[in-house]
N, C-alpha and C positions, 0 to 999 in steps of 0.2 A: 426233296431237299432236307437237308438233315433240322431237326428242330434246334431253336436256341431261345433258351429260358429267359436270358437277357436281352434276346434280339430287339430289334425296333423297327417297324415299317419305314422304308424309306418314300413310301407314295408309287411306288410302281409297282402295278401288280405283280404277284408271284413273287416278288424279292423281298428277303428280308436280311438285316446286317448286324452281326452282333457288335457290340460297343458296351462299353461298362460306364460311358457318360449320361447320364440326365438326361429326358427328354427335354429339351426346350421348354419353358412354359410359354404360350402365345400371348400376348399383351393384350386386355380386355379393353373392349371399346368404351371410348372417353364420349364427349359430343360430336355429334356427325359430322363428318369433313376431318378427322383427325384423329388418331391410335393414343391411350394413356402411357405414358413412356413407364419403363421398369421403373426408373428413379422415382415417380409418383405412386406405384404402386407400394414399391419399397417404402414411401414415406407414409403411407396411409396404415399401412401393418404394423409400423413399429409406433410411429407419434400421434394417432389418430386424434390424440387429445389436443395437440399444437397445431399451427399454421402448417401450410401442405406446400409443396415445390409448387405447385400451380397456382394456390393464391400468390406468392411472389413471384410467378411469370405475370400474370396478370398485372399487379398493381406496378411493374417495372415493362410493360405493353412489348415483352419478346415471347418465344416461345419457351416449354419448358426446358428444352434440349439445351435452348442456349442458356438457360439457367444452370443446366446440369455443367453444361461445359464452364463457365464462370467459376464455380464453387468447385469442382476438382481440377481446375486448372491443366487440365489435358487437352483444349484446343485453343487456337490463336481466337481472339474476341476481340472487335474493336474498343477502345479506351473508353469512348463515351457511353457505349452498350454495359460493359462490366461495369462504371460507375452507377449507372441506372441499378441494375441489377443487384449491388452490394449496397446499393440507398435503400431499395427495395428489401433487402434481408434484415437491414437494421430496423427500419422503421416496424415491419411486422414481427421482429424479433424471432425470425425464423431459425430451428436449430436444427442444423445440417448434420445426418447419421455420422457417427463417429467411425472408428474401426469395426470391423468386422465382429471384434469380441466383443465388444461395446453393445451390438445389436441385440446379443441374448440376452441381457442383463441390463438392470437399471442403469445402473451406474459401471466405468471402468474403474482399471488401476491405476489412476491419473489422479494426482494432490497437488493442486496451485498453491503455489505460496507467491502472494505479491508483496512487493518490496518500492521502495521511493528511489533506495541508490543502495545497489548494494556493496559500494565501498566505503561507505558510511558504517562504521564501527554499530551503529545503532541499529542498523536493520541486518547488519551480517550476524551479530550475536543471535535475536532472535531468529532470523531463518534455518541457521545452523544450528537450532535448538527445536527448532519445532521438525525439522528433518530427521531427527536422529530417532523421534516418534512417532516415526510414518515407515519405519521399515520393520520387518516380521511381518508375524503370519496377520491374514486379511485380506490379501486380494487371492485372485483366481490363479493367475498364472505363477505357480512355485510359490503364493502365500506371501508375496512381495509386490509395494508399492511403489511407483514410479513419483517422485518428486521433483515438480518443475517450477523453478525460481523465474519469475516474472519482473522484470526490473523496468517502472514506468518512468522513472526519471524526474518524477515530479509531476507525470504529463496528467490531466483527467483525463483528454482525448486515447491514453494508450491506457490506463486503468479501466474503462468502460470495454476497450478492444480483448485486453485479456480475460475479460470476466466473460464477453462473448464466445472468445475461443474456447475457457475451459467450459462452460456450457453446452458448445457443441459436440465436446470430445465426452461430455456424460461423466464429469468428473466425480470421482468419489468425494474428494472435501476440497474446501478454497479457506486457506486463512490471508484475511488482508490484514496487515500490519499498518503500524504507526497512524498520523493524525489523517483526519478527512480535511476533505476542500469544501469549506464555506460558502457554497455557492448552490441558490436553491435547485435551478434546472438540472446542475450535475447530481446532486445528494437525490432526485427525485430518480433519474435515472439510474443512480448505483442501487438505490433501494427496487426499484423494477426489476433490474438483472438478479439482484440475491432473494428477492420472492420468486422467481423463474429457478433460480438452481435449486433452492429450499425445493419446490413444487418437483420438481425431478428425481429429489430423492439425496441430494447433495448437499453434506452438512457442511453450513459456513460459519466460521468463527475470526471473531475481531479480534487483533491483539493487538492493545496498545492505541485503542482507537473507539471513538465515543461509540453508543448504541446507536443499532439502526431501524429506528420505530417501525410496526409494522410487516418485519420481516420475521423468520422464521432465523436470523442468526444470533449466533452465541455471544457475547461480549466481554472482552477480559480489560477493563478500560485503567489508563493509568491515570492516578490522582494529580494532574498536571496541577491545579490550582491548587490544592494543599501544599502540594512541594515546593510551590511556586512564593507561597505565603510563608510559611518555614525559612524558607532561607534568604528572605528579605527580614524579616524578624530577628534571625542572627544577627544579620548587619545591623541593624536598629538597634540591637540589643549591646552591640559593641560602642553607639555613640554616633554612627552616621547616621547622617541626615539631608547628603547630597549625593544621591545615588544615581549615575546613570545606568543605564538599560536599555542592550542590545537585544532587539527582540526578532523571530522569525519571519517568513513570511505573513502578511495581516490574511491572507486565504485562508490558512492552515488552521484548525480547530488546537493544536498543542499550541501555536503562539497566542492566541486569544487566552487560554487558561492559564496559561502560565503568565502573563501580563497580568491578568484578574488576579491571580495570587498576590503577585507584589503589589498591585496597586490597593489591593484590602489590608495588606501590613501597613502600607504608609496612611492610610486614612484611618486607622486603628490607632496610629502612633500621633495623630498629630499634624504629620508632614503632608505639606501641600503639593502636589507634584508639578516640577515645572514641566511645560511641554516639549524644552530646548532638549530633556534629558532621556529621551526615547529617539531610538535610530532601528528601523525595519531592514532587513536585507535576509541573503540564503544564510541556512543553518552549515557554513561551512567557514575555515579558518580566515582566507581570504577576508570576508565578509566582517569576520569579527575586528580584525586588525584596522579595515578603512571605518567602521564604524566608531571604532575607538577616537583615532584621529579628528573624527568629525564631532563627537562628544566633547574633546578637550579644547577644538578649536571654540564651539558653542558656549562652554562652562568651562575654564581650567581649574575651577575649585572645587569640584567632584573629587569625592574622596573615597568612593568606590565605584566599580563596574559590576552589575550584574547580567551576565551572557545567557543566551538562551539557550546553549548547550554548552558540551566542552571544547567542542571543535571551535566552535564561536570563541569560547573564554580563551583558549591557546593564543588565538590571532590578538585578542585585546591584552594579553601578558606582552607579546611580541611588542605592540606599537607602543605600550606604557614603556619597554627598555628601551626601544628607538628613541622615545622622548626623554631620555633621562631621568624616569619615575622608577621609585625602588616599590617593588610589591612584598609585603603590603603597606611598608613602612609610610609612601605620601599616596598609594592609593590600594586599598583591596579588591581582591577579584573573585568572582565566585561563576562555577556554571551550570549544569544541570545534566544527570543521566548517569555519572561514576564510570565512562567508557572505562577499558583498560589502563591508558596511557594516564590518566588523571592522578594517579598516586606516585607517579613516579617523573614527573616535570618537576623542576625547580624554580619558587616552591609547590609542594605538593597543592593540588587545587581544592579548594571547598567546594563542594556541590551537594546535590541529592541523588542517591542512590536508587536508581531505579531497577528493582530484580528481572531483567531483561531475558537470562536466558531462564530461568524458572518459569516467568510467563510463556515463554516459545515454547515451552516443554509442556506445559499446562495445555496448550492450545494444542498441541500439537494429539495429544491424547485426548482430548474431546475430539479433535476433529476425527482420530479413530474410532470412537466410540468406547476408549478404553477407560475413559472415565466419568460420571454424571456433570452435568453442565451443573453451572451454579444455581440457587434458586433462582427463578422470574427471569433464567439466562441470561444475568448480568453481576458481576463481581467487579470490584473495585479492587485495584491494586495500589497500593501505597509505598512512598518511596521512604527514604530514613535520610535524613542531614547528614553530612561528612563534614565535619570542621578540620580544616589541614590548614598548613599554611599559609596560604592564600589571602585569607582573612585575620584582619587585626584593627586593631584600636584607631582611630583618625588620627591623622598629623594633629599637630599643636597649632595653635593660632600663630607660633613664630615661625613655624615652618612653611605657612602658607602661600609669603609672596616670593620665596626660592620657589616654590612645585609650579605655581603660575607662571612665572617668568620662564622656566623649563619647559613648559607645555607650549606656552605662547611661540617660543622659538623655535618647536618644533614643529609646529604647525605653520608658521612662516617659511621654514624650510619646504616644507611640503608644496606649499605653493608655490 
């Protein structure tokens, strides 16, 4: 029989078959009574310093094959078993090998951008600027990177889920935008994820977010406290002493820092804050509208309203107009961020401008390794006070009776 240089024996004496396919590798034997799966072998070859598939199987009390089926999603598995496996994956921080292209390198061509709400211009501007710096040379396939925007909806659980998925995909970089949730267990879990990402070679950048201690993450943090202080100082300088404040969600660092700046300015001016003057709510227009009506109900004599951001300020302006009050003649309004619409509303909005696009672009360059990180890995991005038509001197005492009556009438109508 003619020889075949590419032949392989079939196990039948005297018979050889020509084939271009490689000889299948025989699985190595594991513990007595079972064979080591190919998934386990692959896991050991590519990630020997991490938890193995066999570890997950032992924790979930299932076979490695079942773990593989759950993670690959290619075979039906009972819901209770699936939940048990996924819980074990999360508890052990198991990293599933990503696409085949990622197996040959420390990281893939994927870049993750985490935002709270992509429909919010605050996050949309930053995400766009980050993505603009991600394209171009640097990746393996055609020199491009794939940017994926992960919308958490403000959910701490979704934030952790996306970080886990990006870790499994061996992302080249991850950029987290916006404030952090002030919850110790969640903060600890996020820090653990960021450390694991950094150890795997992923560049992590925080944009508009406080630093994450004991991680390798680079932080470009907004000076929300300083901006909040400067904004309130402006209103105090105009003569306002009764200022309502519409704060964001209580669990967010951005909320706390901006409110702290506001309170620092009041204290420095000797103005005692009334607890009735602060209302918390989401960072959206509707929250601003409802919170303003509540502030007017609590204290109709307020002469200024400071909003957590520009979207909230829009709602505040609408509530004041619907209450028969003029801006700024009766009540001044101030926002924060200087989003694109802020200069076009009537009257134009006094606010603090944050360089969102510039900060996002810088975060993108650092994430791609095209710009050196700031000294110490932390840089403070300061805002700029933009004084416009929505803020003015407080009304005179002769106007207070008329204004208070209009506010009370509106509040009664809402009731």
